[in-house]
FIROTI-659070 format. One line per 5 residues: number of its first residue (from 0); their letters; for each residue y, z, x of N, C-alpha, C. Coordinates in steps of 0.02 Angstrom, whole numbers, plus 32768, in hexadecimal, padded with zeros to 4 digits. Example, Ala and Ser with C-alpha at 12.3 -4.5 7.8 and 13.67 -1.06 7.14 Angstrom:
// FIROTI-659070
0 = AS = 7EE4 8186 8294 7F1F 8186 8267 7F5B 8186 8294; 7F90 8162 8282 7FCB 8165 82AC 8002 818A 8285 $
***
This chain:
// FIROTI-659070
0 = XXXXX = CC5A 9159 7B94 CC63 9198 7B78 CC85 9197 7B39; CC6B 91BD 7B0B CC95 91C2 7AC7 CCB5 9206 7AC4; CCFA 9209 7AAC CD21 9237 7AAC CD31 924C 7A61; CD24 928B 7A50 CD3E 92A8 7A10 CD89 92B6 7A0C; CDA6 92C1 79D5 CDDF 92E1 79D5 CDF0 931E 79F4 $
5 = XXXXX = CDBD 934D 79EE CDBE 9389 7A16 CDB6 9384 7A5B; CD96 934E 7A78 CD91 934B 7AB8 CDDB 9332 7AD7; CDFD 9312 7AAC CE3C 92F1 7AC7 CE76 932A 7ABF; CE69 9351 7A86 CE98 938B 7A78 CEA0 93BA 7AAB; CE63 93D2 7AC0 CE5D 9405 7AF4 CE89 9405 7B32 $
10 = XXXXX = CE8A 93CF 7B5A CEBA 93C6 7B8F CF01 93C6 7B7D; CF15 93B4 7B40 CF5E 93B2 7B34 CF72 93F8 7B1A; CF44 9421 7B05 CF4A 9467 7AF1 CF45 9498 7B21; CF30 948D 7B60 CF24 94B7 7B99 CF61 94AE 7BC6; CF5F 94E1 7BF3 CF95 94D8 7C33 CF71 949D 7C62 $
15 = XXXXX = CFA6 947E 7C7E CF95 9449 7CAA CF62 9458 7CE0; CF2D 9430 7CEA CF00 943A 7D21 CEF0 93F9 7D3C; CEFF 93EE 7D76 CEFE 93A5 7D97 CEB7 938E 7D98; CE8C 93AF 7DA8 CE43 93A3 7DAB CE27 938E 7D64; CE36 93B4 7D34 CE22 93A1 7CF0 CE48 935F 7CD6 $
20 = XXXXX = CE86 9352 7CE5 CEAB 9317 7CD0 CE8D 92D5 7CF9; CE7F 92DF 7D33 CE63 92A8 7D5B CE19 9296 7D3C; CDFA 92C9 7D30 CDB6 92B7 7D11 CDB5 9297 7CCE; CDE6 92AB 7CAB CDE9 9296 7C65 CE03 924C 7C6A; CE32 9238 7C92 CE48 91F7 7C9F CE18 91CC 7CB4 $
25 = XXXXX = CDED 91E1 7CEA CDB7 91BD 7D03 CD85 91B2 7CCF; CD71 91E8 7CA4 CD3C 91D9 7C71 CD5B 91AD 7C38; CD94 91B7 7C28 CDB6 9199 7BE9 CDB8 914F 7BF4; CDD2 913A 7C34 CDD2 90EF 7C46 CDA7 90D9 7C71; CD6F 90FC 7C83 CD36 90E3 7CA9 CD50 90D6 7CEC $
30 = XXXXX = CD74 9102 7D08 CD99 90F1 7D48 CD7D 9125 7D88; CD43 913A 7D7E CD22 9162 7DB3 CD22 9139 7DF8; CD0E 9103 7DF1 CD13 90DB 7E37 CD55 90C9 7E58; CD89 90CD 7E2A CDC5 90BE 7E47 CDF0 90FA 7E59; CDD0 913A 7E57 CDEF 9173 7E67 CDE9 917B 7EB2 $
35 = XXXXX = CE23 918D 7ED6 CE23 91A6 7F1F CE00 91DE 7F29; CDCE 91EF 7F63 CDB9 922F 7F6E CDEA 9257 7F77; CE21 9249 7F9F CE5C 927D 7FA1 CE97 925F 7F8C; CEBC 9279 7F5A CEF8 925B 7F3F CF21 9252 7F7D; CF49 9215 7F79 CF80 9205 7FAC CFC1 9229 7F9A $
40 = XXXXX = CFDB 9253 7FC3 D016 9277 7FAF D04F 9245 7FAB; D07E 9259 7F7E D0BA 9227 7F6C D0F8 9264 7F7F; D12D 9244 7FA6 D165 927A 7FB6 D190 9288 7F81; D1A8 92BC 7F84 D1DE 92CF 7F52 D215 92A1 7F48; D230 929A 7F0C D26E 9272 7F07 D29F 929D 7EE1 $
45 = XXXXX = D2D9 9281 7ED5 D30C 92A9 7EAB D2F2 92BE 7E63; D2C6 9290 7E4A D2AE 9298 7E01 D275 92CA 7DFF; D249 92D3 7E3C D207 92FE 7E33 D207 9320 7E7C; D1D4 934D 7E78 D1C2 9371 7EB3 D186 9356 7ED6; D17A 931B 7ECF D140 92FF 7EF3 D10A 92E8 7EC2 $
50 = XXXXX = D0D7 92D6 7EDC D09B 92CC 7EAF D060 92A8 7ED8; D039 927F 7EB8 CFFA 9262 7EDC CFEA 9225 7EB6; CFD4 91F6 7EDF CFB2 91B6 7EC3 CF63 91C6 7EBB; CF48 91C4 7E81 CF07 91D6 7E78 CED5 919F 7E80; CEEF 916C 7E7C CEBD 9126 7E7F CED9 90F9 7E4B $
55 = XXXXX = CEAC 90C6 7E35 CEB5 9097 7E0B CE70 9076 7DE4; CE7D 9055 7DB4 CE44 9030 7D90 CE60 8FF4 7D73; CE31 8FC6 7D66 CE43 8F87 7D49 CE26 8F84 7D02; CE4D 8F6B 7CD7 CE3D 8F6B 7C8A CE0E 8F33 7C87; CDEE 8F2D 7C49 CDC5 8EFB 7C36 CDDF 8EB0 7C37 $
60 = XXXXX = CE2C 8EB0 7C2C CE4B 8E79 7C32 CE6D 8E66 7C75; CE5A 8E8B 7CA7 CE6C 8E7B 7CEC CEB6 8E97 7D03; CEC9 8ECB 7CDA CF07 8EEA 7CED CEF4 8F27 7D17; CF1F 8F36 7D4E CF1C 8F6D 7D76 CF45 8FA8 7D5E; CF28 8FE9 7D57 CF4F 9021 7D3E CF4A 9050 7D7D $
65 = XXXXX = CF7A 9069 7D92 CF7F 90A3 7DBD CF82 90E1 7D9E; CF5E 9112 7DC5 CF5F 915B 7DAF CF84 9181 7DD5; CFBA 91AC 7DBE CFE9 91D0 7DE4 CFE6 9216 7DC5; D000 924B 7DF7 D00E 928B 7DD9 D055 929B 7DFF; D080 92B7 7DD3 D0CA 92D1 7DE9 D0D1 9316 7DD8 $
70 = XXXXX = D0F2 933A 7E0A D104 9376 7DFE D150 9388 7DED; D157 9395 7DB2 D19B 9397 7D90 D1AF 93D6 7D86; D1EE 93E7 7D9E D20C 9433 7D97 D20C 943A 7D45; D1FD 9479 7D35 D200 948D 7CF3 D23C 947D 7CC8; D22F 9456 7C91 D267 943D 7C69 D28E 9403 7C7E $
75 = XXXXX = D285 93E8 7CB6 D2AF 93B5 7CDE D2AC 9374 7CB6; D276 9362 7C9A D272 932A 7C7C D299 9329 7C36; D295 9367 7C16 D2C3 9364 7BD7 D30E 9366 7BE9; D31F 9388 7C23 D361 9389 7C2D D37C 9349 7C4F; D358 932D 7C6B D374 92E7 7C8F D36E 92A9 7C5F $
80 = XXXXX = D39A 9281 7C6A D393 9238 7C47 D35E 920D 7C6B; D346 921D 7CA4 D318 91F9 7CC7 D2D1 9201 7CA1; D2AF 91D1 7C94 D271 91D4 7C6F D23A 91D2 7C9F; D1FB 91D9 7C84 D1BA 91DC 7CAC D1B0 9197 7CD1; D1CC 9160 7CA5 D1BC 911E 7CC4 D1E1 9113 7CFB $
85 = XXXXX = D21E 912F 7D06 D248 9133 7D44 D220 9148 7D80; D1FD 9181 7D70 D1D4 919A 7DA6 D1A1 916E 7DBE; D185 9145 7D92 D14A 911F 7DB0 D163 90D6 7DC2; D1A6 90C2 7DAF D1B7 9078 7DBB D1B5 9066 7E01; D1C5 908F 7E31 D1B6 907B 7E74 D169 906A 7E93 $
90 = XXXXX = D139 908F 7E74 D0F7 9082 7E7B D0D6 9043 7E51; D0F7 902B 7E2B D0DA 8FEF 7E05 D0DE 8FB6 7E35; D10B 8FBB 7E68 D110 8F85 7EA4 D0CD 8F7A 7EC3; D0A1 8FB6 7EC0 D060 8FB4 7EE9 D02F 8F87 7EC5; D049 8F4F 7E98 D01A 8F27 7E70 CFF8 8F49 7E3C $
95 = XXXXX = D00F 8F79 7E1D CFF3 8F8E 7DDF D017 8F78 7DA7; CFFE 8F60 7D71 D018 8F4F 7D34 D031 8F8E 7D04; D01A 8FC2 7D0C D024 8FFF 7CE1 D018 903D 7D0E; D031 907A 7CF3 D01C 90B9 7D15 D011 90EF 7CDF; CFE0 911F 7CF0 CFCF 9152 7CCF CFE4 918B 7CF9 $
100 = XXXXX = D010 91C1 7CD7 D028 91EE 7D02 D029 9234 7CE3; CFF5 925C 7CE2 CFFD 929C 7CD8 D030 92C4 7CF5; D04F 92F6 7CE4 D07F 9318 7D09 D07B 9368 7CF8; D08C 938A 7D24 D096 93D2 7D1B D0D9 93E4 7D1B; D0EB 9415 7CEA D133 9434 7CE9 D12E 9478 7CF5 $
***
């Protein structure tokens, strides 16, 4: 599937909608086959209010990329020194080389 600038601009200019983002990630990266039928819930941590593991896909060069969604309290990413990378770091141990993580604030 080919995406235009307006195709990619719309999700960033709109309020977060989990279904739309999951579909965009799947279409953009060709990950439809790697998506879970039901996202696997992730427990809350001190840095977030929980989230979900959406699935994974393998890149053309054989790297595994995990797809995650996190629920972040409004403004907390900006107020805290913890970065988004710290939210995903524990899950990279699940044998993924990278992670894509849309979040809602």
